[in-house]
TORLO-584018 format. One record per residue: y, x, z of N, C-alpha, C, O in turn. Coordinates in steps of 0.02 Angstrom, whole numbers, plus 32768, in hexadecimal, padded with zeros to 4 digits. Atoms other than C-alpha are relative to their C-alpha. Example, Ala and Ser with C-alpha at 12.3 -4.5 7.8 and 13.67 -1.06 7.14 Angstrom:
<node n_y="7FC5" n_x="802D" n_z="8000" ca_y="7F1F" ca_x="8267" ca_z="8186" c_y="803C" c_x="802D" c_z="8000" o_y="803B" o_x="8061" o_z="8021"/>
<node n_y="7FC5" n_x="7FD6" n_z="7FFD" ca_y="7FCB" ca_x="82AC" ca_z="8165" c_y="8037" c_x="7FD9" c_z="8025" o_y="806E" o_x="7FF2" o_z="802D"/>
***
This chain:
<node n_y="802A" n_x="7FC5" n_z="8005" ca_y="C822" ca_x="C44E" ca_z="7496" c_y="8029" c_x="803D" c_z="8013" o_y="8061" o_x="8046" o_z="7FFB"/>
<node n_y="7FDC" n_x="7FC7" n_z="7FE3" ca_y="C855" ca_x="C4EE" ca_z="74F0" c_y="801A" c_x="8033" c_z="7FCD" o_y="8054" o_x="8047" o_z="7FD1"/>
<node n_y="7FED" n_x="7FCA" n_z="802D" ca_y="C858" ca_x="C56B" ca_z="7461" c_y="801B" c_x="7FE8" c_z="7FBC" o_y="8022" o_x="8011" o_z="7F8F"/>
<node n_y="7FEB" n_x="801B" n_z="8040" ca_y="C896" ca_x="C4F9" ca_z="73D6" c_y="804A" c_x="8011" c_z="7FF3" o_y="8076" o_x="8000" o_z="801B"/>
<node n_y="7FBC" n_x="7FED" n_z="8014" ca_y="C930" ca_x="C53E" ca_z="737D" c_y="802E" c_x="7FC3" c_z="7FFC" o_y="8066" o_x="7FC5" o_z="8017"/>
<node n_y="7FD4" n_x="803A" n_z="8009" ca_y="C974" ca_x="C492" ca_z="7350" c_y="800A" c_x="7FDA" c_z="8041" o_y="803F" o_x="7FBC" o_z="804A"/>
<node n_y="7FF6" n_x="801F" n_z="7FBE" ca_y="C958" ca_x="C44D" ca_z="73FF" c_y="8037" c_x="8026" c_z="8025" o_y="8063" o_x="8008" o_z="8044"/>
<node n_y="7FCE" n_x="7FD6" n_z="7FDE" ca_y="C9BE" ca_x="C4DF" ca_z="7443" c_y="8046" c_x="7FF6" c_z="7FE1" o_y="8077" o_x="7FF3" o_z="8006"/>
<node n_y="7FBF" n_x="800B" n_z="8021" ca_y="CA48" ca_x="C4C5" ca_z="73C1" c_y="801C" c_x="7FBC" c_z="8015" o_y="8057" o_x="7FB7" o_z="8026"/>
<node n_y="7FE7" n_x="8043" n_z="7FF0" ca_y="CA54" ca_x="C40A" ca_z="73E5" c_y="8015" c_x="7FFA" c_z="804A" o_y="803D" o_x="7FCE" o_z="805A"/>
<node n_y="7FED" n_x="7FFF" n_z="7FB9" ca_y="CA61" ca_x="C42F" ca_z="74A1" c_y="803C" c_x="802E" c_z="800D" o_y="8055" o_x="8031" o_z="8045"/>
<node n_y="7FC8" n_x="7FD3" n_z="7FF8" ca_y="CAED" ca_x="C4AD" ca_z="7482" c_y="7FED" c_x="8044" c_z="801D" o_y="8019" o_x="806B" o_z="802F"/>
<node n_y="8017" n_x="7FC0" n_z="7FE5" ca_y="CA83" ca_x="C540" ca_z="74BD" c_y="8008" c_x="8038" c_z="7FCD" o_y="800C" o_x="8073" o_z="7FE0"/>
<node n_y="7FF4" n_x="7FD1" n_z="8037" ca_y="CA98" ca_x="C596" ca_z="7413" c_y="803C" c_x="7FE6" c_z="7FDA" o_y="803E" o_x="7FAB" o_z="7FC9"/>
<node n_y="7FC4" n_x="8018" n_z="8023" ca_y="CB41" ca_x="C58F" ca_z="73BC" c_y="7FF1" c_x="7FE8" c_z="7FB9" o_y="7FC5" o_x="8002" o_z="7F97"/>
<node n_y="8004" n_x="801A" n_z="8044" ca_y="CB56" ca_x="C52C" ca_z="731C" c_y="8044" c_x="7FE1" c_z="7FEF" o_y="806E" o_x="7FD9" o_z="801B"/>
<node n_y="7FC3" n_x="8022" n_z="8015" ca_y="CBDF" ca_x="C4DB" ca_z="72B7" c_y="7FEF" c_x="7FB6" c_z="7FFC" o_y="7FD5" o_x="7F9E" o_z="7FCA"/>
<node n_y="8011" n_x="8046" n_z="7FFB" ca_y="CBCE" ca_x="C427" ca_z="72EE" c_y="802A" c_x="7FD6" c_z="7FCF" o_y="8066" o_x="7FE1" o_z="7FC8"/>
<node n_y="7FDF" n_x="802F" n_z="802D" ca_y="CBF7" ca_x="C39F" ca_z="7270" c_y="8000" c_x="7FBA" c_z="801D" o_y="802F" o_x="7F94" o_z="8013"/>
<node n_y="8008" n_x="8043" n_z="7FE5" ca_y="CBBA" ca_x="C305" ca_z="72CE" c_y="7FCF" c_x="8002" c_z="803A" o_y="7FA1" o_x="802C" o_z="803C"/>
<node n_y="802F" n_x="8008" n_z="7FC9" ca_y="CB65" ca_x="C2D3" ca_z="736F" c_y="8006" c_x="7FBA" c_z="801C" o_y="803C" o_x="7F9F" o_z="8023"/>
<node n_y="8003" n_x="803E" n_z="7FDA" ca_y="CB2E" ca_x="C233" ca_z="73C1" c_y="7FC8" c_x="8006" c_z="8033" o_y="7FAF" o_x="803E" o_z="803F"/>
<node n_y="8033" n_x="7FFD" n_z="7FCD" ca_y="CAAE" ca_x="C206" ca_z="7446" c_y="7FBD" c_x="8019" c_z="7FE6" o_y="7F96" o_x="8037" o_z="800B"/>
<node n_y="8042" n_x="7FF2" n_z="801C" ca_y="CA1B" ca_x="C220" ca_z="73D0" c_y="7FFD" c_x="803A" c_z="7FCF" o_y="7FC7" o_x="8055" o_z="7FC3"/>
<node n_y="8000" n_x="7FCF" n_z="8036" ca_y="CA51" ca_x="C29E" ca_z="734B" c_y="8036" c_x="8034" c_z="8007" o_y="8069" o_x="802A" o_z="8028"/>
<node n_y="7FCF" n_x="7FC9" n_z="8002" ca_y="CAAB" ca_x="C342" ca_z="7330" c_y="8001" c_x="8019" c_z="7FB9" o_y="7FCC" o_x="8026" o_z="7F9C"/>
<node n_y="7FFA" n_x="7FE6" n_z="8044" ca_y="CAED" ca_x="C37E" ca_z="7288" c_y="802C" c_x="803E" c_z="8002" o_y="805F" o_x="8040" o_z="8024"/>
<node n_y="7FDD" n_x="7FC0" n_z="8000" ca_y="CB27" ca_x="C42F" ca_z="7264" c_y="7FF8" c_x="8022" c_z="7FBC" o_y="7FCA" o_x="8014" o_z="7F97"/>
<node n_y="8001" n_x="7FDD" n_z="8040" ca_y="CB4D" ca_x="C4A2" ca_z="71D2" c_y="7FC5" c_x="8031" c_z="7FFF" o_y="7FB7" o_x="8054" o_z="8030"/>
<node n_y="8038" n_x="7FD1" n_z="800B" ca_y="CAB9" ca_x="C505" ca_z="718D" c_y="801D" c_x="8046" c_z="7FFC" o_y="8050" o_x="8051" o_z="7FDC"/>
<node n_y="7FE6" n_x="7FBB" n_z="8001" ca_y="CACE" ca_x="C5C0" ca_z="71A7" c_y="7FF0" c_x="8024" c_z="7FBE" o_y="800C" o_x="8059" o_z="7FB0"/>
<node n_y="8011" n_x="7FE4" n_z="8042" ca_y="CA80" ca_x="C5E3" ca_z="70FB" c_y="8007" c_x="7FC9" c_z="7FCC" o_y="7FD5" o_x="7FB1" o_z="7FB1"/>
<node n_y="7FF6" n_x="803A" n_z="802C" ca_y="CACE" ca_x="C55D" ca_z="708C" c_y="7FE8" c_x="800E" c_z="7FB8" o_y="7FEF" o_x="8045" o_z="7F9E"/>
<node n_y="8015" n_x="7FFC" n_z="8046" ca_y="CA85" ca_x="C53B" ca_z="6FDF" c_y="802D" c_x="7FD4" c_z="7FD4" o_y="8021" o_x="7FCE" o_z="7F98"/>
<node n_y="7FCF" n_x="8029" n_z="8024" ca_y="CB16" ca_x="C4C9" ca_z="6FAC" c_y="8043" c_x="8008" c_z="8024" o_y="8044" o_x="801F" o_z="805E"/>
<node n_y="7FBF" n_x="7FFA" n_z="7FDE" ca_y="CBD1" ca_x="C4C6" ca_z="6FD1" c_y="8003" c_x="7FDA" c_z="8043" o_y="8023" o_x="7FF1" o_z="8072"/>
<node n_y="8007" n_x="8025" n_z="7FC1" ca_y="CBAB" ca_x="C443" ca_z="7056" c_y="7FB6" c_x="7FFE" c_z="8010" o_y="7F8E" o_x="7FE6" o_z="7FE7"/>
<node n_y="8046" n_x="7FFF" n_z="7FEB" ca_y="CB07" ca_x="C45C" ca_z="70B5" c_y="7FFE" c_x="7FF7" c_z="804C" o_y="800D" o_x="8025" o_z="8071"/>
<node n_y="8001" n_x="8012" n_z="7FB9" ca_y="CAF1" ca_x="C406" ca_z="715C" c_y="7FBA" c_x="7FE8" c_z="8012" o_y="7F99" o_x="7FC7" o_z="7FEA"/>
<node n_y="8040" n_x="8017" n_z="7FE6" ca_y="CA55" ca_x="C3E8" ca_z="71C4" c_y="800C" c_x="7FC9" c_z="8033" o_y="8039" o_x="7FCD" o_z="805C"/>
<node n_y="7FFE" n_x="8036" n_z="7FCF" ca_y="CA39" ca_x="C347" ca_z="7225" c_y="7FBC" c_x="8001" c_z="8023" o_y="7F88" o_x="7FFC" o_z="8004"/>
<node n_y="803D" n_x="7FFB" n_z="7FD9" ca_y="C9BA" ca_x="C354" ca_z="72B2" c_y="8000" c_x="7FCB" c_z="8037" o_y="8034" o_x="7FBE" o_z="8055"/>
<node n_y="8003" n_x="802C" n_z="7FC5" ca_y="C97D" ca_x="C2D4" ca_z="7330" c_y="7FFE" c_x="802B" c_z="803F" o_y="7FE2" o_x="8062" o_z="803F"/>
<node n_y="8002" n_x="7FDB" n_z="7FC1" ca_y="C997" ca_x="C30B" ca_z="73E3" c_y="7FBA" c_x="7FFE" c_z="801F" o_y="7FA7" o_x="802B" o_z="8044"/>
<node n_y="8046" n_x="8003" n_z="7FEB" ca_y="C8E5" ca_x="C2D2" ca_z="7407" c_y="7FD9" c_x="8030" c_z="7FD3" o_y="7FE0" o_x="802F" o_z="7F96"/>
<node n_y="8028" n_x="7FD1" n_z="8028" ca_y="C86D" ca_x="C35A" ca_z="73D0" c_y="7FC7" c_x="7FDB" c_z="7FDD" o_y="7F9B" o_x="7FBF" o_z="7FFD"/>
<node n_y="8035" n_x="8019" n_z="802B" ca_y="C802" ca_x="C31D" ca_z="7341" c_y="7FF6" c_x="8037" c_z="7FCC" o_y="8027" o_x="804C" o_z="7FAC"/>
<node n_y="800C" n_x="7FC5" n_z="802B" ca_y="C7B0" ca_x="C3A7" ca_z="72D9" c_y="8015" c_x="7FF3" c_z="7FB8" o_y="8036" o_x="801E" o_z="7F9A"/>
<node n_y="7FEF" n_x="8010" n_z="8045" ca_y="C7C4" ca_x="C352" ca_z="7230" c_y="7FEC" c_x="7FB8" c_z="7FF1" o_y="7FD2" o_x="7F94" o_z="801C"/>
<node n_y="800F" n_x="8045" n_z="8013" ca_y="C7AC" ca_x="C2AF" ca_z="71D1" c_y="7FB6" c_x="7FF1" c_z="800B" o_y="7FA5" o_x="7FB9" o_z="8020"/>
<node n_y="8048" n_x="800B" n_z="7FF7" ca_y="C6EE" ca_x="C2C5" ca_z="71D8" c_y="7FEE" c_x="7FF5" c_z="8049" o_y="7FB8" o_x="7FDA" o_z="8057"/>
<node n_y="800D" n_x="8008" n_z="7FB8" ca_y="C6FA" ca_x="C2C5" ca_z="7296" c_y="801D" c_x="7FBF" c_z="801D" o_y="8014" o_x="7FB1" o_z="8058"/>
<node n_y="7FE4" n_x="803F" n_z="7FE7" ca_y="C756" ca_x="C21E" ca_z="72A3" c_y="7FC9" c_x="7FD1" c_z="8017" o_y="7F93" o_x="7FCE" o_z="7FFA"/>
<node n_y="802E" n_x="8033" n_z="7FE8" ca_y="C700" ca_x="C197" ca_z="7307" c_y="8022" c_x="7FBC" c_z="7FF9" o_y="805D" o_x="7FB8" o_z="7FE8"/>
<node n_y="7FE3" n_x="8043" n_z="8004" ca_y="C71A" ca_x="C0DB" ca_z="7308" c_y="803B" c_x="7FF9" c_z="8031" o_y="806B" o_x="7FD5" o_z="8023"/>
<node n_y="7FCB" n_x="8003" n_z="7FCE" ca_y="C786" ca_x="C0F4" ca_z="73A3" c_y="8040" c_x="8023" c_z="7FE7" o_y="8076" o_x="8017" o_z="8003"/>
<node n_y="7FC7" n_x="7FDC" n_z="801B" ca_y="C7F9" ca_x="C165" ca_z="733C" c_y="8023" c_x="7FDA" c_z="7FC7" o_y="8054" o_x="7FF2" o_z="7FAB"/>
<node n_y="7FE4" n_x="8025" n_z="8038" ca_y="C81F" ca_x="C0DF" ca_z="72B9" c_y="804B" c_x="7FF2" c_z="8009" o_y="8071" o_x="7FF7" o_z="7FD9"/>
<node n_y="7FBA" n_x="800E" n_z="7FF3" ca_y="C8C4" ca_x="C0B3" ca_z="730B" c_y="802B" c_x="803D" c_z="7FF4" o_y="8060" o_x="8038" o_z="7FD6"/>
<node n_y="7FD8" n_x="7FC3" n_z="8008" ca_y="C901" ca_x="C167" ca_z="730F" c_y="8002" c_x="8014" c_z="7FB6" o_y="8035" o_x="802F" o_z="7F9F"/>
<node n_y="8000" n_x="7FEF" n_z="8047" ca_y="C8CD" ca_x="C180" ca_z="7259" c_y="8034" c_x="7FD7" c_z="7FDA" o_y="8058" o_x="7FF1" o_z="7FB0"/>
<node n_y="7FCD" n_x="802B" n_z="8020" ca_y="C937" ca_x="C0EC" ca_z="7223" c_y="8046" c_x="8014" c_z="8014" o_y="8073" o_x="8016" o_z="7FEB"/>
<node n_y="7FBF" n_x="7FEA" n_z="7FE8" ca_y="C9C8" ca_x="C123" ca_z="728F" c_y="8015" c_x="8042" c_z="7FE0" o_y="8051" o_x="804F" o_z="7FD7"/>
<node n_y="7FF0" n_x="7FC0" n_z="801E" ca_y="C9BD" ca_x="C1CF" ca_z="7240" c_y="8020" c_x="7FF6" c_z="7FBB" o_y="8050" o_x="8019" o_z="7FA9"/>
<node n_y="7FE2" n_x="800E" n_z="8042" ca_y="C9E2" ca_x="C187" ca_z="7194" c_y="8048" c_x="7FE9" c_z="8009" o_y="8074" o_x="7FFB" o_z="7FE1"/>
<node n_y="7FBC" n_x="8017" n_z="7FF4" ca_y="CA7B" ca_x="C131" ca_z="71DB" c_y="802D" c_x="803A" c_z="8017" o_y="8067" o_x="803E" o_z="8003"/>
<node n_y="7FDA" n_x="7FC5" n_z="7FEB" ca_y="CAB3" ca_x="C1D4" ca_z="7230" c_y="8010" c_x="802C" c_z="7FC3" o_y="8047" o_x="8047" o_z="7FBE"/>
<node n_y="7FF4" n_x="7FDA" n_z="803D" ca_y="CAA0" ca_x="C22C" ca_z="7187" c_y="8039" c_x="7FE1" c_z="7FD9" o_y="8064" o_x="8004" o_z="7FBF"/>
<node n_y="7FCA" n_x="8024" n_z="8022" ca_y="CB0F" ca_x="C1A7" ca_z="7139" c_y="8044" c_x="800F" c_z="8021" o_y="8075" o_x="801D" o_z="7FFE"/>
<node n_y="7FC2" n_x="7FF1" n_z="7FDC" ca_y="CB93" ca_x="C1C4" ca_z="71C0" c_y="8018" c_x="8047" c_z="7FF3" o_y="8053" o_x="8052" o_z="7FE7"/>
<node n_y="7FEE" n_x="7FBA" n_z="800C" ca_y="CB8F" ca_x="C281" ca_z="71A8" c_y="801A" c_x="8008" c_z="7FB9" o_y="804B" o_x="802B" o_z="7FAE"/>
<node n_y="7FE9" n_x="7FFC" n_z="8045" ca_y="CB9F" ca_x="C26E" ca_z="70EB" c_y="8047" c_x="7FE5" c_z="7FF9" o_y="8070" o_x="8000" o_z="7FD3"/>
<node n_y="7FBD" n_x="801D" n_z="8002" ca_y="CC38" ca_x="C201" ca_z="7107" c_y="8033" c_x="8031" c_z="8020" o_y="8069" o_x="803C" o_z="8004"/>
<node n_y="7FD5" n_x="7FD0" n_z="7FDF" ca_y="CC84" ca_x="C280" ca_z="7181" c_y="8010" c_x="803B" c_z="7FD0" o_y="8048" o_x="8054" o_z="7FCF"/>
<node n_y="7FF9" n_x="7FC8" n_z="802E" ca_y="CC69" ca_x="C307" ca_z="70FD" c_y="8020" c_x="7FEC" c_z="7FBD" o_y="8029" o_x="8016" o_z="7F91"/>
<node n_y="7FE1" n_x="801B" n_z="803D" ca_y="CCB8" ca_x="C298" ca_z="7077" c_y="7FD2" c_x="8007" c_z="7FC3" o_y="7FEA" o_x="8012" o_z="7F8B"/>
<node n_y="8030" n_x="7FFC" n_z="8036" ca_y="CC19" ca_x="C29E" ca_z="7010" c_y="7FEC" c_x="7FBC" c_z="7FE4" o_y="7FCD" o_x="7FB8" o_z="7FAF"/>
<node n_y="8017" n_x="8043" n_z="8013" ca_y="CBFF" ca_x="C1E3" ca_z="7005" c_y="801E" c_x="7FE7" c_z="7FBE" o_y="8003" o_x="7FB8" o_z="7FA0"/>
<node n_y="7FE1" n_x="8017" n_z="803E" ca_y="CC73" ca_x="C1CF" ca_z="6F6F" c_y="7FDD" c_x="801C" c_z="7FC2" o_y="7FCF" o_x="7FF7" o_z="7F93"/>
<node n_y="801D" n_x="7FDF" n_z="803B" ca_y="CC23" ca_x="C24D" ca_z="6EF6" c_y="7FB5" c_x="8009" c_z="8004" o_y="7F95" o_x="8018" o_z="7FD1"/>
<node n_y="8048" n_x="7FFA" n_z="7FFA" ca_y="CB72" ca_x="C252" ca_z="6F3A" c_y="7FEA" c_x="803E" c_z="8026" o_y="8010" o_x="806F" o_z="802D"/>
<node n_y="801D" n_x="7FCA" n_z="7FDA" ca_y="CB03" ca_x="C2C4" ca_z="6F9E" c_y="7FB5" c_x="7FFA" c_z="7FFD" o_y="7F99" o_x="7FC6" o_z="7FEB"/>
<node n_y="804A" n_x="7FFF" n_z="7FFF" ca_y="CA4D" ca_x="C2F5" ca_z="6FAE" c_y="7FEA" c_x="8007" c_z="8049" o_y="8009" o_x="802B" o_z="8070"/>
<node n_y="801E" n_x="7FFA" n_z="7FBE" ca_y="C9E2" ca_x="C2E0" ca_z="704A" c_y="7FB9" c_x="8019" c_z="7FF5" o_y="7F92" o_x="7FFD" o_z="7FCE"/>
<node n_y="8042" n_x="7FE1" n_z="8007" ca_y="C948" ca_x="C34F" ca_z="705B" c_y="7FDF" c_x="8006" c_z="8044" o_y="7FFD" o_x="801E" o_z="8074"/>
<node n_y="802A" n_x="7FF4" n_z="7FC5" ca_y="C8BE" ca_x="C34A" ca_z="70DD" c_y="7FC6" c_x="802C" c_z="7FE8" o_y="7F9F" o_x="8018" o_z="7FBD"/>
<node n_y="8039" n_x="7FD5" n_z="800E" ca_y="C845" ca_x="C3DD" ca_z="70D2" c_y="7FCD" c_x="7FF3" c_z="8037" o_y="7FDE" o_x="7FF5" o_z="8073"/>
<node n_y="8034" n_x="8011" n_z="7FD0" ca_y="C7A0" ca_x="C3B2" ca_z="7126" c_y="7FC5" c_x="802F" c_z="7FF7" o_y="7F9D" o_x="8028" o_z="7FC9"/>
<node n_y="8036" n_x="7FD0" n_z="8002" ca_y="C729" ca_x="C441" ca_z="7148" c_y="8013" c_x="8041" c_z="7FDF" o_y="8044" o_x="8045" o_z="7FBA"/>
<node n_y="7FF2" n_x="7FBC" n_z="8017" ca_y="C722" ca_x="C4F8" ca_z="711D" c_y="8004" c_x="8005" c_z="7FB4" o_y="8031" o_x="8025" o_z="7F9A"/>
<node n_y="8001" n_x="7FFB" n_z="8049" ca_y="C6F6" ca_x="C4E3" ca_z="7064" c_y="803C" c_x="7FDD" c_z="7FE0" o_y="804D" o_x="7FEB" o_z="7FA7"/>
<node n_y="7FC4" n_x="8022" n_z="801A" ca_y="C78E" ca_x="C472" ca_z="704F" c_y="803F" c_x="8027" c_z="8011" o_y="8076" o_x="8014" o_z="7FFC"/>
<node n_y="7FC7" n_x="7FD7" n_z="7FEE" ca_y="C7FF" ca_x="C4F8" ca_z="7098" c_y="801D" c_x="7FF2" c_z="8045" o_y="8053" o_x="800A" o_z="8054"/>
<node n_y="7FE7" n_x="800D" n_z="7FBC" ca_y="C812" ca_x="C4B7" ca_z="714A" c_y="7FF7" c_x="803F" c_z="802A" o_y="7FBE" o_x="8053" o_z="8038"/>
<node n_y="8004" n_x="7FC2" n_z="7FDA" ca_y="C83C" ca_x="C552" ca_z="71AF" c_y="800B" c_x="7FF5" c_z="804B" o_y="7FF8" o_x="801F" o_z="8074"/>
<node n_y="7FF8" n_x="8011" n_z="7FB9" ca_y="C86D" ca_x="C4FD" ca_z="7254" c_y="7FDA" c_x="7FBF" c_z="800C" o_y="7FE9" o_x="7F8C" o_z="7FEC"/>
<node n_y="8029" n_x="803B" n_z="7FF3" ca_y="C7ED" ca_x="C483" ca_z="7299" c_y="8023" c_x="7FCE" c_z="802E" o_y="800E" o_x="7FC2" o_z="8067"/>
<node n_y="7FDA" n_x="8035" n_z="7FDF" ca_y="C86C" ca_x="C401" ca_z="72CF" c_y="801B" c_x="7FD6" c_z="7FC5" o_y="8040" o_x="7FF0" o_z="7F9C"/>
<node n_y="7FEB" n_x="802A" n_z="8037" ca_y="C889" ca_x="C36E" ca_z="725A" c_y="804B" c_x="8005" c_z="7FF5" o_y="8072" o_x="8001" o_z="8024"/>
<node n_y="7FB9" n_x="7FFB" n_z="8010" ca_y="C92F" ca_x="C382" ca_z="7201" c_y="800B" c_x="7FED" c_z="7FB7" o_y="7FDF" o_x="7FF5" o_z="7F8C"/>
<node n_y="7FEC" n_x="8011" n_z="8044" ca_y="C98A" ca_x="C346" ca_z="7167" c_y="8036" c_x="8030" c_z="7FEB" o_y="8064" o_x="8040" o_z="8011"/>
<node n_y="7FCA" n_x="7FD8" n_z="801E" ca_y="C9F1" ca_x="C3B5" ca_z="70F6" c_y="802B" c_x="7FD0" c_z="7FD8" o_y="8012" o_x="7FAC" o_z="7FAD"/>
<node n_y="7FD0" n_x="8024" n_z="802A" ca_y="CA8D" ca_x="C362" ca_z="70B1" c_y="8021" c_x="8034" c_z="7FD4" o_y="8041" o_x="8062" o_z="7FED"/>
<node n_y="7FE5" n_x="7FD0" n_z="8031" ca_y="CAC2" ca_x="C3BD" ca_z="7013" c_y="8032" c_x="7FDD" c_z="7FD4" o_y="8026" o_x="7FA5" o_z="7FBD"/>
<node n_y="7FCE" n_x="801E" n_z="802B" ca_y="CB5E" ca_x="C39C" ca_z="6FAF" c_y="8036" c_x="8030" c_z="7FED" o_y="8032" o_x="806C" o_z="7FFA"/>
<node n_y="7FC7" n_x="7FD8" n_z="8014" ca_y="CC00" ca_x="C3D9" ca_z="6F68" c_y="7FF9" c_x="8021" c_z="7FBC" o_y="8023" o_x="804A" o_z="7FA9"/>
<node n_y="8009" n_x="7FE6" n_z="8043" ca_y="CBBB" ca_x="C402" ca_z="6EBC" c_y="7FD1" c_x="7FD2" c_z="7FD9" o_y="7FAE" o_x="7FA8" o_z="7FF6"/>
<node n_y="802F" n_x="8024" n_z="802B" ca_y="CB5E" ca_x="C3B8" ca_z="6E29" c_y="7FBB" c_x="801E" c_z="800B" o_y="7FB4" o_x="805C" o_z="800B"/>
<node n_y="8043" n_x="7FE6" n_z="7FF3" ca_y="CAA3" ca_x="C3C7" ca_z="6E49" c_y="7FD0" c_x="7FEC" c_z="7FC9" o_y="7FD4" o_x="7FB5" o_z="7FAD"/>
<node n_y="8035" n_x="800E" n_z="8030" ca_y="CA10" ca_x="C3D2" ca_z="6DD3" c_y="7FC3" c_x="7FE7" c_z="8026" o_y="7FC0" o_x="7FED" o_z="8063"/>
<node n_y="803F" n_x="8015" n_z="7FE1" ca_y="C965" ca_x="C389" ca_z="6DF5" c_y="7FC9" c_x="8029" c_z="7FE1" o_y="7FC6" o_x="802D" o_z="7FA3"/>
<node n_y="800A" n_x="8009" n_z="7FB9" ca_y="C8F7" ca_x="C3C7" ca_z="6E43" c_y="8024" c_x="8032" c_z="802B" o_y="8021" o_x="802C" o_z="8068"/>
<node n_y="7FDF" n_x="7FCD" n_z="7FD8" ca_y="C95E" ca_x="C45D" ca_z="6E7B" c_y="8044" c_x="7FEB" c_z="8019" o_y="8059" o_x="7FB2" o_z="800E"/>
<node n_y="7FBC" n_x="800E" n_z="7FE8" ca_y="CA08" ca_x="C467" ca_z="6ECF" c_y="8034" c_x="8024" c_z="7FDA" o_y="806F" o_x="801C" o_z="7FE8"/>
***
């Protein structure tokens, strides 16, 4: 999608602090972190959100969980734990219409907040 912020970031058109990249995903530090560690993982394929997934996207959805695991390991969060959040839709707080996961860690977290 031409005007998508996360598409532009994953293509390197907008600067970011890259944490991980492979053929299908790009992970970068959130510019407004809500935890000591706050990284976004986005698929390079534009998918608006979880509600927009199709049967053809099942493979990328599964691969995304594995990419999240890799990023958590890179960030050394896999030992003490981390939270993964997908916001889907405006009322859930999704501000960029490109499916993405927030990896949050580096502190003790309460439920349901961070």
